[in-house]
C-alpha positions in Angstrom: 80.1 -32.1 213.9 79.3 -32.6 217.4 76.5 -34.7 218.6 73.6 -32.9 219.7 71.7 -32.8 223.0 69.0 -34.1 222.5 70.8 -37.5 221.1 70.1 -40.5 224.0 73.2 -40.9 225.1 75.6 -43.8 224.2 76.2 -47.1 226.3 79.4 -47.1 227.5 81.7 -51.0 228.5 82.1 -51.2 232.0 85.5 -50.2 232.8 84.3 -46.6 231.5 82.3 -45.5 234.6 84.2 -43.6 236.9 83.0 -41.8 240.4 81.3 -38.8 239.7 80.4 -39.8 236.0 76.5 -38.7 236.1 74.5 -41.2 234.5 70.8 -41.9 234.1 68.6 -45.7 233.0 68.2 -46.5 229.6 64.9 -46.1 228.3 64.8 -49.8 227.5 65.5 -50.2 231.4 62.8 -47.9 232.2 60.1 -49.0 229.8 59.7 -52.6 231.5 60.2 -51.5 235.0 56.6 -50.1 236.5 58.2 -49.4 239.6 60.6 -46.7 239.0 59.4 -45.7 235.1 57.8 -42.1 236.3 60.5 -41.6 239.3 63.3 -41.3 237.0 62.3 -40.6 234.0 64.7 -38.0 232.3 66.7 -38.1 235.6 69.7 -38.1 236.1 72.6 -38.9 239.0 76.2 -40.1 239.8 78.4 -42.7 240.7 79.4 -42.8 244.6 81.2 -45.3 244.6 81.4 -49.4 243.3 79.7 -52.3 245.5 81.3 -56.1 244.3 81.9 -54.6 241.0 78.7 -52.9 239.9 78.2 -48.7 240.7 76.4 -47.3 243.1 74.2 -44.1 241.6 72.4 -41.7 243.6 69.6 -39.9 242.5 69.4 -36.7 244.0 66.4 -34.9 245.3 64.5 -32.6 242.4 61.8 -30.1 242.9 59.3 -32.6 244.5 61.0 -35.7 243.8 62.5 -37.8 246.5 66.3 -38.3 246.9 67.1 -42.3 245.5 70.0 -44.1 245.8 70.7 -47.5 244.5 73.1 -50.5 245.1 74.7 -52.8 242.5 73.5 -51.3 239.5 74.1 -53.3 236.2 76.1 -51.8 233.6 73.9 -52.9 231.0 71.3 -50.5 233.2 72.9 -47.5 232.8 74.4 -45.1 230.5 76.6 -42.2 230.4 74.1 -38.9 230.3 74.8 -36.1 228.3 
């Protein structure tokens, strides 16, 4: 049986991310990050490149939420979006 889309995304190894992959921040990271918790909860971004071996992630503008770009995001803070 395929996984339910309601289940959280499965963390992957750093080598599994490629340009164009859809990712989001892990719930554990957002729980501890008060500054971006509301702005990024549930949002899906795209890996647009790599800098110093870590991915650059862009979150597009959604409704009234402004776009964000994060450089050199540690792999343990990301998970593949379902």
